[in-house]
N, C-alpha and C positions, 0 to 999 in steps of 0.2 A: 615122587610127588603124586598126590591123588586128590583131585577135585571132582566134584559131581554135583548135579543139580537136583534139588527137591522142589517141585513146583517151579516157581520163578526165582528161587534163591539158591545161590551156590554155596556148597559146603566143602570142607577139606578134612582129610583124615590121614594120620600117620602114627608110627610107633616111636615112642621116646622112652629110653631106659626101661623097656619092657612094658610100658603102659600105652594103651591104645588111646590116642587123642582124636576126638571127633567133634568138630565145632562148626557153627554156621559162620560164613564169611560176611553175612549180612549185606550181600550185594547181588545184583542181577547180572554182573559182568564176570565172565570167566577169567579174563585177564586180571582183574582186581582180586578175584578169589585166589589165584595163584600167588600173587604178591602177598596177600594176607597170610597164606599158608607158610610162605617163606619167612615172613617177619615173625610169625608165631614160633617157628622152629628156632630162629635166631634168639628170640627172647628166652626160651627154655634153655638153650645151650649156654648162653651167657650167665644165666642164673645158676646153672649147674657148675660151671667152671670157675666162677668167681667166689666160691666158698671153700672151706677147708675140707679135706677128705672125710674127716669125722662127721661134719655136718651134712656132707653131700648125700650119704646114704640115708640120713633121716629126711632130707628135703624131698627125696623121691618116694617117700611113703605116701600112701593115699590118706586122706583125712580120717576116714573111719578107722584105719589101723593106728594112726597117731593118737586119735582120741581115746582108743582103748588103753594105750599105755599111760596117757595123761590121767584118765579116770582112776586107774589102779593106784597111781601115786597120790592123787588128790584125796582119795578115800582114806588113806592112812594118816593124813595130816589134818583132816577137817571133820566137823560133826556130821552125823547122818543127815540132818536137815540141809546143811550146806551142800552135801554130796548129792542129795536128791535134786536140789535146784540146779546144780551144775549139770547133772544128767539131763534135766529138762531142756536146758539151753543147747546142749550138744546134740540132742535128738534132732532139732531142726537144722543144725549145721550139717549133720550127716545126711539128712534127707535131701538137701540141695547140693552139697559139695562133697559128699562122702567118697565118691569115686575119683575125685580130683587129687593130684599130687600136691603136697604142700608148696612145692616150687611153682605151681600154677597160681597160687594165691597172690594177688597184687592189689594195689589200691583200687584199680578199676573193677576187679572181681568183687571186692568188698562192697563197693558202691552198688554194683549190680545186685548183690545179695540183699542189701538194704532195701532196694526198690522192689525186689521180688517179695520180701516179707511184708512190706507196706501194702502191696496189692492183695496179700492174704489177710489184711486187716489186723496184723500184729501191731501192738502198741510200740511207740518209739522207745520207751524204757526197756521193753522186752528185747527189741532188736539190738539196742546198745549193749545189753548184758550178753547177748549171744555173740556179738562181734568181739567183745572183750574176751570171751572164752576162746574164740578162734585165735586171737593174738597170743594168749597164754599157751595154747597148744603148739603154736608155731615157734615160740621162744624168741630169740634175737631177731629173726626175720620178721616176726609179727610186730615186735617193738618198732622196727624200722618203718613198717607200713603205717603203724599207728601215728608216728611222728609226722610222716608225710601227709596223712589225711588231716592231722591237726593243723599243720601249717596252711593247708588249703581250706581250712574251716569246713571240712566235710566229715569229721570224725563222729560227731554225736548228732543223732536225730532229736528233734524237739520232743520233750516229754510233757505229758499232760500234768498240769498242777491240780486241776479240778478232777479228782479221781472218783467222784461220786457226789451224792447229795443226801441231806437229811430230810426225812418226811416231816411235813407240818403236823400239828396235833390233829387236825381234821383228817388228813390223809391216813395217819396212823390208826385213828378210830375206824375209818372206813375199811382199811385193810383187815383189821382184826374182825370186824363184823362179817366180811365176806369169807374170811378164812374159817370162821366158826360155822358158817353155813355151807362150807364146801363138802363135796362128797368124799374128798380125800381124808383118810383117817389120820394122816400125819401132819398136814400143812398148818393147822391151827397151833398145835403144840410147837412145831418148828419155828413158826413166826414169833410166838411168845418167847421162846428161848433166845432167838436172835435179838429181839427188842430189849431183853432184860439181862443178857450176858455179853452180847457182842460177838458170840462165837461165829466162826466162818461156816459156810455151807458144809464143807467136808468134816469139820469138827463135830457138827450136829449129826450128820448122817452116820458117822462111825461111832457115835456115843453108845456105850454099853451101860447096863443097869448098875454095874459095880461103881461107876463114876458118880452116882447120885446117892448121897447120904441124907435120907429124909429125917433121921433123928437129929443130926447136927445142922441140917438145912444147908448143905454145901454141895457144890458141883465141882468135880475135879476134871479138868480138861485132859483129853487123851493126846494122841500124836497131833502136833500142831505144825503150822508152816514154819515157825521159828523155834529154836531151842528154848528160848526164854518163855515161849507160850506153852510148851508142853509141860503138863503137870501143874499148871497154875490152878488155884482154887478160887471159886466165885460163890459168894453167899447167895442163897435163894431168897429173893424177896417174896412178899405175900402173893403177888400175881403169878409169878412163875411157879411157886410151890403148889398153888391151887391147880394150875394147868397140868403139872406133872402128876399130881394125885389123880386127876381125871383121866389122863392118858394111861396111867398104870391100871386103873379100873377097866378101861376099854381093852387094854392089852390082855388082861387076865381072862376076859370073856371071849375074845376073838382070836388071840394068838396062842395063849398058854401061860402057865405060871412062869414069870420072869426070874431068871437067875443071873448071877454076876456077869457071865460071859455072853449073855444074849444081847442082841442089839435093841436099843430103845425103839428105833424105827426099822422094823423088820421088812425084808424084801417080800413082795407079793401083793395080792389083792383079793377081795371077796372071800374072806375067811380062809384063804389058802396062802398062809404066810410061812416063811422060813426064818425063824428067829436067830439062826446062826449066820445069816447074811444080812448086810445092811441094805437099805433102800438105795437104788441106783441114783436117783435124782429127785429133786423137788421141782424141777423146771416146769413140767406140764401143769401141775397143780398151782404153782406160783403164778404162772402166766394167766391162768383163769381168774385167780384172786385179784390180781392187779388190774385185769381188764374189767371185771365186774365192779371193782372199787373205783374205776376211772382214775387210776394213779399210775403215772409213768415212772417206774423205778425198778431197779434190779433187786434181787434178794439180798445181795451184798450191801445195798443201801440201808438195810435194817441195822447193820453193824454201824454204819455211819451215823444213823439216827441216835443210837445209844450213846456213842462217844460224844456227839454234839450236845445231847441233853446233859451228860455228865459235866462237860466243860461249862455249859450255861449255869449249872447248879452250883458252880464254884469248887468242884472237886479238884484236888491238886493233880499235877502231871503224873506223879508217882502212883497215885491211886488209880488214875485212868489207865496207865500202862500196865498196872498189876491186873486189872480186870480184862483189858483188851489184848494183852500179850504183846504190845508194841516193844520194839527194841531201841527206839530212839525218839527224841522229841521232834526231829524232822518229820518222821513218819506220822507222829501224832498230829502235827500241824496240818498234814495233808487230809486228815480225816475229820478234825473238829471244825465243822462249818458253823461257826457262831452265827445264828440267824439274825436277820435285820430286826425282828421284833425284840429279841433279847438285847441287842445293842441299844435299841430305842429306850427300853426300860432302864437299862443301866445309865444312860445319859440323863434320862428324866429323873432318876433317883437323886442325882447330885443337885438338881434344881431345888428340891424340897429343903435341903440344908443350906442353901446359899442365901446370902443377905439379899433381901428383896429391895431393889432400887425403885424409886418412884417412876411411874410411866409418864413420859412427856405428853402433854396435852396439845401443844401447838408445834407446828413445824418450825424448826430453828431453835427450840427451847434447849437449853444446856443442862446437863447433869454433871455437877462438879465442874471440871474444866473441859468436858467432852461435848462438842456440838453434835446434836442429833438431828438428822435430816430425813 
C-alpha cells in the first residue's frame, strides 16, 4: 500500500494487472486515503474476477489500445464520413481516459468525464456522442453502465435545440457591405457563397476550381460532413455567379492562372499565395466583418440564414436538403428558424381572403350569436 501527500491532498498508487494506478483520494486525511486505496483495489479485483476469462483479458486493456481495435473494425463496416466522426469522438476519450483500463470505467468515471468536457465548453450533444462511443468500445460492460446511468437519469446531457440563428435582412446587408470593404481578399466571396449555397466553412475553404462549372452555372460540393452532402450539386444564382467571376478575375491577377486542382481560396497573403494549399481559416477576417457590421453571429449562421430563407420562400424539404446536404428532417428543423416577420406575413395573408365580419360599434353588441365585450 502506498499513500502520499501532494500539497494538502493525499494520493494513492499501486500496480494492478501490470498497470500503474495513481489517483487522488480527495482527502486531507491519511487514514481516509488508506481506506480509499483499499476500496479502489477491491473494486478492481471484483470487476476482474466477476467476468469470464475471455472478457478478462480485454477488460484490462487500456482505452487507447481498445479504441485502436474498435476503429479498425468500425472502418470496415461504415462510410469514411462516419469513420471520421467516430475518430473525432474517440480522440477526446483517449485524451482524458486513454491510459485507464476498461475495467476502471464505471458510472462514476463517466459522470466525471461529462463534467470535465463541460468545463472545456464542449456541447451536450458532442459529449453524449463521445460517451456513446465509449460504451460501444467497452461492449457488454459499457451497456451495463449505460443502463445504470439511464435508470439514474444521468445518461444524457441536455442538448441545445437552438443551434444558431438566421440573420435579418438588415444584418445580411450590413455584413455584405463590410465584407466587400474588407482587406481580406477572400471573405466577401466566402460570405456570398455561404449565403447562397449554405456550404459549411470547411466545404468552402477546401473548394477547388474544378468544382465550379461557369458554363453550366453549377457548383459541385467536395468532401462534406455527411455522405449525402458529398458531391451534391448547387445551381449558381446571379449574385453568386457575379461574385465568383469577380473572384476569378482577382485570382488570375494576384495568385495565378487557376486550374482544376488549385484551391479557390489559396493560402497566403500580400501576393504570396500557394494555390496548392487551402486557406487555413476565415475566422480573423469574419470577426472583423461582424464587428464592423455590429452583428453578433457565427460564420456558420450564414448557412442557417440560407436555409431559413429557403423555408420561408416555400421551398420543399427535399429541395432544401438537396441544397444544404442534410440527412434528415429532424436536422432540417434545427436549422430552419422561420422568423417572426415571415410568420406574421403568413398569418396576415389569410385575413385578406377571409369573410369580413362587421365591426361591433357598441360594447355588448352581438355578431350572430356571439356576444362581443
